[in-house]
C-alpha positions in Angstrom: -6.4 -43.1 -1.8 -8.6 -39.9 -1.3 -10.6 -38.8 1.5 -14.3 -37.9 0.5 -15.2 -35.4 3.8 -18.6 -33.9 3.8 -18.4 -30.0 3.7 -19.6 -28.6 7.1 -21.3 -25.5 5.7 -23.5 -27.3 3.3 -24.3 -30.1 5.3 -25.8 -27.9 8.4 -28.1 -25.1 8.1 -26.6 -21.4 8.4 -28.7 -20.9 11.4 -30.6 -23.9 13.5 -33.1 -20.7 15.4 -35.6 -20.3 12.2 -38.7 -19.6 13.7 -42.3 -20.4 11.4 -43.2 -17.9 8.9 -46.3 -15.9 8.9 -48.4 -17.3 6.1 -46.7 -20.7 7.6 -48.6 -20.0 11.2 -51.6 -19.4 9.5 -51.6 -22.6 7.1 -51.7 -24.6 10.7 -54.1 -22.9 12.3 -56.2 -23.4 8.9 -55.5 -27.3 9.7 -56.2 -27.2 13.1 -59.4 -28.8 12.7 -58.3 -31.9 10.7 -55.2 -32.2 12.7 -57.3 -32.5 16.1 -60.0 -34.7 14.5 -57.1 -37.2 13.0 -55.3 -37.2 16.7 -59.1 -38.1 17.8 -59.4 -40.2 15.6 -56.4 -42.0 16.5 -56.9 -42.2 19.9 -60.3 -43.6 19.1 -58.2 -46.5 17.3 -55.6 -46.9 19.9 -58.1 -47.5 22.5 -59.5 -50.4 20.4 -56.0 -51.9 19.6 -56.2 -54.4 22.7 -59.2 -55.8 23.4 -62.6 -56.8 21.7 -65.0 -54.1 19.9 -67.8 -53.1 21.3 -71.2 -51.0 19.7 -69.5 -47.8 21.7 -65.9 -49.0 20.3 -67.6 -49.1 16.6 -69.4 -46.1 17.4 -66.4 -44.1 18.7 -63.8 -45.3 15.6 -67.3 -44.1 13.0 -68.0 -40.7 14.5 -64.2 -39.9 14.8 -63.6 -40.4 11.1 -67.1 -38.4 10.2 -65.3 -36.2 11.4 -62.3 -36.3 9.6 -64.0 -36.7 6.7 -65.7 -33.6 7.1 -62.9 -31.3 8.5 -61.3 -33.0 5.1 -64.5 -31.5 3.4 -64.2 -27.9 4.5 -60.4 -27.4 4.5 -60.7 -28.2 1.3 -64.3 -26.3 0.4 -62.4 -23.7 2.0 -58.9 -23.7 0.0 -60.9 -23.7 -3.5 -62.5 -20.8 -2.4 -59.6 -18.8 -1.1 -57.9 -19.8 -4.8 -60.7 -19.0 -7.0 -61.0 -15.3 -5.5 -64.3 -16.5 -4.0 -66.0 -16.1 -7.0 -68.7 -19.0 -8.0 
C-alpha cells in the first residue's frame, strides 16, 4: 500500500511575510468609501436584529443603503473613467 504525502513546498507558501503591493493599497484606498458605507449598513442592520424596528431604525437602514448605492455608483464611475483614459 502506498502512502499519500503532500510535499511541504507545495502546501505552504515560500514566504508568509508577504506585504500588499502599492497597487493593492491604492485599490483599497479607492474602495474605502464603499467599505465604510457597507460597515455602516451592517451596523444599522445589526441594531435592528433583536428588537422591533421603529421609524428611526427604518430611516437609518434606508439611508445606509442609499450611501452604499451612492458609493458603488461613484466607484464604478471612477473605474470606468480610468479604464477609458478619461475621454468621454
